[in-house]
C-alpha positions as semicolon CSV with decimal commas, in nm:
position;residue;x (nm);y (nm);z (nm)
1;M;-1,227;0,992;-2,867
2;L;-1,162;0,617;-2,864
3;I;-0,790;0,665;-2,811
4;R;-0,812;0,966;-2,579
5;D;-0,993;0,806;-2,289
6;I;-0,702;0,599;-2,159
7;P;-0,343;0,688;-2,061
8;L;-0,059;0,544;-2,268
9;E;0,066;0,316;-1,990
10;R;-0,284;0,175;-1,939
11;A;-0,314;0,098;-2,310
12;V;0,002;-0,116;-2,285
13;L;-0,143;-0,289;-1,979
14;D;-0,454;-0,376;-2,186
15;L;-0,237;-0,568;-2,432
16;V;-0,057;-0,744;-2,146
17;D;-0,401;-0,838;-2,007
18;N;-0,492;-1,001;-2,339
19;S;-0,174;-1,210;-2,327
20;I;-0,253;-1,311;-1,968
21;D;-0,599;-1,425;-2,076
22;G;-0,424;-1,650;-2,327
23;A;-0,221;-1,794;-2,038
24;K;-0,543;-1,850;-1,844
25;R;-0,690;-2,043;-2,136
26;L;-0,385;-2,269;-2,141
27;R;-0,368;-2,344;-1,770
28;D;-0,615;-2,465;-1,508
29;P;-0,773;-2,148;-1,365
30;E;-0,791;-2,309;-1,021
31;D;-0,424;-2,413;-1,025
32;K;-0,303;-2,074;-1,157
33;D;0,044;-2,199;-1,243
34;Y;0,200;-2,003;-1,530
35;D;0,550;-2,149;-1,530
36;E;0,724;-2,142;-1,872
37;L;0,477;-1,887;-2,012
38;R;0,621;-1,547;-2,100
39;I;0,541;-1,203;-2,238
40;D;0,813;-0,988;-2,396
41;I;0,755;-0,614;-2,439
42;T;0,982;-0,375;-2,628
43;V;0,914;-0,002;-2,626
44;T;1,130;0,239;-2,826
45;A;1,086;0,573;-3,002
46;E;1,047;0,383;-3,332
47;E;0,842;0,076;-3,246
48;F;0,617;-0,099;-2,995
49;R;0,632;-0,480;-2,981
50;I;0,468;-0,739;-2,756
51;E;0,522;-1,110;-2,805
52;D;0,394;-1,404;-2,599
53;N;0,385;-1,783;-2,602
54;C;0,040;-1,795;-2,441
55;G;-0,137;-2,007;-2,700
56;G;-0,249;-1,746;-2,954
57;F;-0,609;-1,700;-3,065
58;D;-0,775;-1,876;-3,355
59;I;-0,907;-1,747;-3,688
60;A;-1,271;-1,751;-3,574
61;T;-1,187;-1,541;-3,266
62;A;-0,993;-1,293;-3,481
63;R;-1,270;-1,271;-3,743
64;E;-1,571;-1,263;-3,514
65;Y;-1,447;-1,086;-3,201
66;A;-1,095;-0,946;-3,190
67;F;-1,127;-0,704;-3,480
68;R;-1,486;-0,607;-3,423
69;F;-1,562;-0,277;-3,251
70;G;-1,746;-0,380;-2,936
71;R;-1,768;-0,723;-2,780
72;P;-2,067;-0,922;-2,912
73;K;-2,286;-1,099;-2,657
74;V;-2,214;-1,434;-2,822
75;A;-1,839;-1,394;-2,773
76;R;-1,679;-1,705;-2,624
77;P;-1,576;-1,616;-2,269
78;T;-1,242;-1,687;-2,107
79;P;-1,317;-1,794;-1,747
80;F;-1,180;-1,540;-1,495
81;S;-1,058;-1,316;-1,781
82;I;-0,904;-0,973;-1,725
83;G;-0,879;-0,845;-2,083
84;Q;-1,156;-0,864;-2,333
85;F;-1,141;-0,800;-2,703
86;G;-1,421;-0,546;-2,695
87;V;-1,205;-0,237;-2,733
88;G;-0,872;-0,262;-2,549
89;M;-0,652;-0,409;-2,825
90;K;-0,783;-0,190;-3,108
91;R;-0,774;0,121;-2,889
92;A;-0,410;0,054;-2,805
93;L;-0,306;-0,009;-3,166
94;F;-0,469;0,308;-3,300
95;K;-0,341;0,507;-3,005
96;F;0,019;0,401;-3,062
97;G;0,073;0,447;-3,434
98;R;-0,030;0,447;-3,800
99;E;0,090;0,101;-3,897
100;F;0,052;-0,229;-3,716
101;E;0,067;-0,600;-3,775
102;I;-0,051;-0,897;-3,572
103;H;0,062;-1,257;-3,605
104;S;-0,099;-1,533;-3,403
105;A;-0,065;-1,912;-3,400
106;T;-0,259;-2,181;-3,214
107;S;-0,196;-2,557;-3,222
108;S;-0,364;-2,587;-3,565
109;E;-0,405;-2,238;-3,715
110;R;-0,184;-1,948;-3,808
111;W;-0,290;-1,604;-3,937
112;S;-0,172;-1,244;-3,970
113;V;-0,321;-0,899;-4,021
114;K;-0,126;-0,597;-4,147
115;V;-0,280;-0,252;-4,143
116;D;-0,162;0,078;-4,287
117;V;-0,399;0,307;-4,101
118;D;-0,376;0,588;-4,361
119;R;-0,483;0,355;-4,642
120;W;-0,740;0,185;-4,420
121;E;-0,903;0,521;-4,345
122;E;-0,900;0,621;-4,716
123;A;-1,058;0,296;-4,837
124;E;-1,364;0,366;-5,054
125;S;-1,569;0,088;-4,898
126;R;-1,555;0,248;-4,552
127;D;-1,688;-0,074;-4,406
128;W;-1,436;-0,061;-4,116
129;T;-1,318;-0,417;-4,173
130;F;-0,967;-0,566;-4,167
131;E;-0,830;-0,810;-4,423
132;F;-0,620;-1,112;-4,329
133;A;-0,269;-1,094;-4,475
134;S;-0,230;-1,471;-4,440
135;I;-0,429;-1,770;-4,315
136;E;-0,329;-2,131;-4,256
137;D;-0,554;-2,388;-4,093
138;S;-0,565;-2,762;-4,026
139;I;-0,191;-2,767;-3,968
140;D;0,023;-2,895;-3,682
141;I;0,211;-2,609;-3,516
142;P;0,486;-2,688;-3,261
143;A;0,423;-2,566;-2,906
144;Q;0,720;-2,327;-2,917
145;E;0,565;-2,140;-3,212
146;R;0,220;-2,088;-3,055
147;G;0,145;-1,736;-2,937
148;T;0,084;-1,381;-3,054
149;I;0,309;-1,105;-3,183
150;I;0,191;-0,746;-3,214
151;V;0,411;-0,477;-3,371
152;V;0,321;-0,110;-3,410
153;R;0,535;0,124;-3,625
154;R;0,513;0,483;-3,749
155;L;0,434;0,584;-3,394
156;R;0,236;0,901;-3,333
157;P;0,478;1,186;-3,246
158;E;0,343;1,225;-2,893
159;V;0,372;0,849;-2,839
160;S;0,722;0,823;-2,987
161;S;0,852;1,102;-2,766
162;R;0,728;0,923;-2,453
163;F;0,816;0,566;-2,555
164;G;1,176;0,679;-2,610
165;T;1,234;0,799;-2,255
166;S;1,371;0,590;-1,970
167;W;1,124;0,764;-1,739
168;F;0,827;0,621;-1,930
169;Q;0,980;0,275;-1,949
170;N;1,054;0,275;-1,575
171;T;0,701;0,392;-1,496
172;L;0,554;0,124;-1,724
173;G;0,767;-0,144;-1,556
174;D;0,652;-0,034;-1,211
175;M;0,287;-0,042;-1,321
176;I;0,317;-0,391;-1,468
177;K;0,491;-0,519;-1,154
178;L;0,211;-0,377;-0,940
179;H;-0,102;-0,441;-1,147
180;Q;-0,007;-0,787;-1,276
181;R;0,185;-0,892;-0,964
182;Q;-0,033;-1,196;-0,890
183;F;0,038;-1,349;-1,231
184;I;0,414;-1,281;-1,208
185;S;0,421;-1,437;-0,862
186;K;0,252;-1,747;-1,010
187;G;0,533;-1,802;-1,258
188;L;0,438;-1,586;-1,558
189;E;0,755;-1,422;-1,693
190;I;0,702;-1,064;-1,814
191;R;1,005;-0,898;-1,969
192;L;1,034;-0,530;-2,055
193;G;1,323;-0,425;-2,275
194;G;1,484;-0,765;-2,220
195;H;1,470;-0,747;-1,841
196;A;1,246;-0,978;-1,636
197;L;1,009;-0,794;-1,404
198;T;0,964;-0,910;-1,046
199;A;0,629;-0,884;-0,872
200;T;0,571;-0,603;-0,626
201;N;0,515;-0,784;-0,297
202;L;0,237;-0,675;-0,068
203;N;0,295;-0,803;0,285
204;M;0,118;-0,807;0,619
205;L;0,228;-0,881;0,974
206;T;0,104;-1,199;1,143
207;G;0,183;-1,403;1,450
208;T;0,177;-1,143;1,725
209;V;-0,099;-0,956;1,539
210;E;-0,361;-1,117;1,314
211;P;-0,529;-0,962;1,008
212;S;-0,903;-0,991;0,952
213;V;-1,037;-1,204;0,666
214;E;-1,400;-1,203;0,553
215;S;-1,506;-1,422;0,260
216;Y;-1,856;-1,432;0,108
217;E;-2,045;-1,466;-0,220
218;E;-2,267;-1,235;-0,423
219;V;-2,508;-1,380;-0,679
220;V;-2,582;-1,168;-0,987
221;G;-2,840;-1,346;-1,202
222;D;-2,678;-1,677;-1,287
223;K;-2,328;-1,553;-1,193
224;T;-2,158;-1,593;-0,856
225;V;-1,886;-1,351;-0,747
226;Q;-1,643;-1,466;-0,477
227;I;-1,529;-1,182;-0,250
228;R;-1,253;-1,182;0,011
229;I;-1,166;-0,881;0,226
230;V;-0,832;-0,883;0,408
231;S;-0,717;-0,601;0,635
232;G;-0,441;-0,559;0,889
233;V;-0,104;-0,394;0,937
234;G;0,237;-0,406;0,771
235;V;0,563;-0,223;0,818
236;S;0,525;0,153;0,829
237;S;0,525;0,288;0,470
238;P;0,300;0,577;0,363
239;A;0,356;0,495;-0,006
240;V;0,232;0,137;0,028
241;A;-0,046;0,191;0,283
242;G;-0,411;0,190;0,175
243;W;-0,667;-0,030;0,003
244;Y;-0,600;-0,251;-0,298
245;V;-0,884;-0,374;-0,523
246;V;-0,815;-0,689;-0,724
247;C;-1,051;-0,825;-0,991
248;N;-0,974;-1,176;-1,123
249;G;-0,612;-1,125;-1,017
250;R;-0,574;-0,784;-1,186
251;V;-0,504;-0,490;-0,949
252;V;-0,736;-0,204;-1,051
253;L;-0,679;0,020;-0,746
254;A;-0,349;0,028;-0,556
255;A;-0,265;0,189;-0,220
256;D;-0,585;0,390;-0,240
257;R;-0,634;0,638;0,042
258;T;-0,930;0,834;-0,092
259;E;-1,302;0,849;-0,024
260;E;-1,346;0,590;-0,299
261;T;-1,233;0,326;-0,050
262;G;-1,382;0,494;0,256
263;W;-1,103;0,723;0,385
264;G;-1,238;1,055;0,511
265;R;-1,591;0,938;0,439
266;L;-1,865;1,052;0,674
267;S;-2,201;0,881;0,690
268;E;-2,480;0,846;0,947
269;S;-2,507;0,475;0,876
270;E;-2,137;0,388;0,864
271;A;-1,848;0,419;1,105
272;D;-1,658;0,740;1,038
273;I;-1,311;0,690;0,896
274;P;-1,062;0,978;0,923
275;K;-0,876;1,108;0,622
276;F;-0,554;0,919;0,567
277;H;-0,238;1,055;0,721
278;N;0,097;0,906;0,808
279;Q;-0,024;0,780;1,146
280;F;-0,194;0,505;0,941
281;A;0,115;0,420;0,733
282;R;0,093;0,061;0,858
283;F;-0,261;0,005;0,723
284;R;-0,301;-0,263;0,455
285;G;-0,629;-0,373;0,299
286;V;-0,705;-0,588;-0,004
287;V;-1,043;-0,681;-0,147
288;Y;-1,050;-0,961;-0,405
289;F;-1,336;-1,010;-0,652
290;D;-1,328;-1,332;-0,856
291;C;-1,584;-1,455;-1,108
292;P;-1,568;-1,667;-1,426
293;A;-1,780;-1,396;-1,593
294;A;-1,565;-1,081;-1,596
295;D;-1,863;-0,854;-1,670
296;A;-2,003;-0,930;-1,322
297;L;-1,703;-0,767;-1,151
298;P;-1,726;-0,409;-1,016
299;W;-1,448;-0,254;-1,227
300;N;-1,474;0,026;-1,479
301;T;-1,421;-0,032;-1,852
302;T;-1,062;0,097;-1,849
303;K;-0,971;-0,112;-1,541
304;T;-0,842;0,201;-1,370
305;G;-1,086;0,189;-1,081
306;V;-1,417;0,057;-0,953
307;D;-1,772;0,101;-1,075
308;A;-1,894;0,308;-0,780
309;D;-2,260;0,240;-0,872
310;S;-2,221;-0,136;-0,861
311;P;-2,434;-0,287;-0,579
312;I;-2,160;-0,548;-0,528
313;W;-1,905;-0,272;-0,475
314;Q;-2,135;-0,071;-0,249
315;R;-2,190;-0,368;-0,016
316;A;-1,820;-0,454;-0,018
317;L;-1,730;-0,091;0,058
318;S;-1,956;-0,091;0,364
319;K;-1,773;-0,399;0,495
320;M;-1,433;-0,246;0,408
321;I;-1,517;0,060;0,617
322;D;-1,598;-0,163;0,914
323;H;-1,266;-0,344;0,870
324;T;-1,080;-0,012;0,838
325;R;-1,235;0,120;1,160
326;V;-1,101;-0,173;1,366
327;V;-0,745;-0,136;1,232
328;V;-0,752;0,244;1,264
329;D;-0,854;0,210;1,632
330;F;-0,552;-0,013;1,689
331;L;-0,319;0,228;1,507
332;N;-0,451;0,513;1,723
333;D;-0,362;0,309;2,033
334;L;-0,016;0,241;1,887
335;D;0,035;0,610;1,814
336;A;-0,062;0,707;2,171
337;E;0,176;0,445;2,310
338;Q;0,464;0,565;2,092
339;A;0,408;0,925;2,204
340;E;0,469;0,808;2,562
341;Q;0,716;0,522;2,524
342;G;0,869;0,543;2,177
343;Q;0,949;0,199;2,036
344;S;0,977;0,036;2,379
345;G;0,603;-0,004;2,444
346;P;0,436;-0,348;2,432
347;L;0,249;-0,284;2,106
348;A;0,564;-0,167;1,928
349;R;0,760;-0,464;2,064
350;A;0,486;-0,703;1,952
351;L;0,490;-0,566;1,598
352;A;0,870;-0,586;1,587
353;A;0,840;-0,957;1,673
354;A;0,570;-1,031;1,410
355;N;0,616;-1,241;1,096
356;V;0,595;-1,091;0,745
357;V;0,376;-1,284;0,497
358;Q;0,242;-1,213;0,150
359;V;-0,114;-1,091;0,179
360;D;-0,228;-1,328;-0,099
361;K;-0,154;-1,617;0,140
362;V;-0,379;-1,481;0,415
363;V;-0,700;-1,675;0,350
364;N;-0,844;-1,818;0,673
365;Q;-1,158;-1,646;0,796
366;S;-1,081;-1,446;1,112
367;A;-1,135;-1,119;1,295
368;F;-0,856;-0,864;1,343
369;K;-0,660;-0,946;1,658
370;A;-0,443;-0,679;1,819
371;P;-0,124;-0,787;1,998
372;D;-0,145;-0,924;2,352
373;K;-0,007;-0,632;2,556
374;E;0,040;-0,852;2,863
375;R;0,274;-1,084;2,675
376;F;0,499;-0,800;2,557
377;S;0,468;-0,571;2,857
378;G;0,775;-0,472;3,058
379;P;0,842;-0,171;3,276
380;V;0,619;0,115;3,167
381;M;0,845;0,368;3,002
382;K;0,778;0,743;3,011
383;R;0,944;1,008;2,801
384;I;1,120;1,303;2,973
385;A;1,182;1,628;2,785
386;Y;1,337;1,951;2,919
387;S;1,573;2,231;2,814
388;R;1,897;2,363;2,964
389;P;2,155;2,627;2,850
390;E;2,371;2,501;2,567
391;E;2,706;2,574;2,741
392;Q;2,597;2,357;3,036
393;L;2,494;2,078;2,800
394;I;2,830;2,092;2,617
395;F;3,012;2,085;2,955
396;L;2,828;1,767;3,061
397;M;2,878;1,601;2,723
398;A;3,255;1,647;2,772
399;E;3,247;1,535;3,136
400;L;3,041;1,222;3,060
401;G;3,217;1,143;2,732
402;V;2,895;1,128;2,526
403;G;2,799;1,296;2,202
404;T;2,428;1,373;2,223
405;A;2,187;1,563;2,442
406;K;1,979;1,244;2,474
407;A;2,277;1,053;2,615
408;V;2,343;1,332;2,866
409;G;1,981;1,313;2,981
410;E;1,986;0,933;3,016
411;Q;2,320;0,921;3,204
412;T;2,239;1,201;3,443
413;F;1,902;1,037;3,517
414;D;2,073;0,701;3,587
415;L;2,335;0,865;3,814
416;I;2,084;1,049;4,028
417;Y;1,857;0,743;4,043
418;Q;2,143;0,520;4,167
419;D;2,243;0,783;4,423
420;K;1,893;0,818;4,564
421;N;1,805;0,448;4,545
422;T;2,096;0,315;4,756
């Protein structure tokens, strides 16, 4: 059951998360600059390999935490971590194949573990331990040799058949670009099959329209969680629209348009939000949760969604619904305007003149501000629609030298207007 409760792509992401935690240990968590740190991933039908230069982890961490089943309470925390050695690494290794090896080096220690799963399972002791293949300590290791290498061979048949397809590799690349986009945008180089991945940008419109930003804290025992909710509009794109949930920089929900983030949710105590449809394709919302103690964050254990029972999440969701309602009201106004005036109405013109910025850079506390219709207003435009026999339409197209029914309508309107207005 351990290896069945997570999709294959997510298991790879767990290993990437562990490498990113190594990067976080190396760099100032407030600065978040990951330049010159890299993660290389190779996925084939024969082998899985991930290699990083993110500092490695020491012998004590390997012995006491990394190869234990379950994360002990005394485990040394990585501030603002996203991957924890409780289950993710071991689950991925056993899910992928029947033989794996791990090599890791810090500034003063180097070790390796090699496991033949068949022999490990047949061992008489059955104590579920792993033996070090090599250990070196109290040595000086050059910076370029510090990091971790994980290799899995003798892949399970169902894993091999998927790892060997370009479809899987493309899907995995897209997921890494989306879920680890904040770390890539801060300089961390992640390569898949030798190709560097670029972060998936999430943008909002500003200038003529302003997104809302609400920042606050939640205290859980002796832990403080920083929360920032940002909502507004972007360019029209049904695939990108929705809510994004980010925990310590890791995207756990992307472009969500379900009841989980309030869409189509009805409640007596909350503003009703309609089910998502393409009229709201401009909606963008991101909620960030940040805490040095990762266990205080409202994410589930597989980092594939939120812990819906978390009081922190429940209070954030109520605020998200309020933010959604304001933007949805504006998008309803925009839709009504476009039905009458197409793209020539003041709201549409204001959005066309807006600036595009990365949502991660929208930080100043503010309320959502719709465009100033007065500033972008011009003559009120109304749409005219009518039908005439096709042979008459073709006759006028030839007479006027135009190629569309719309052009015929516009030119005949202008001609009769000039005639009657002189």
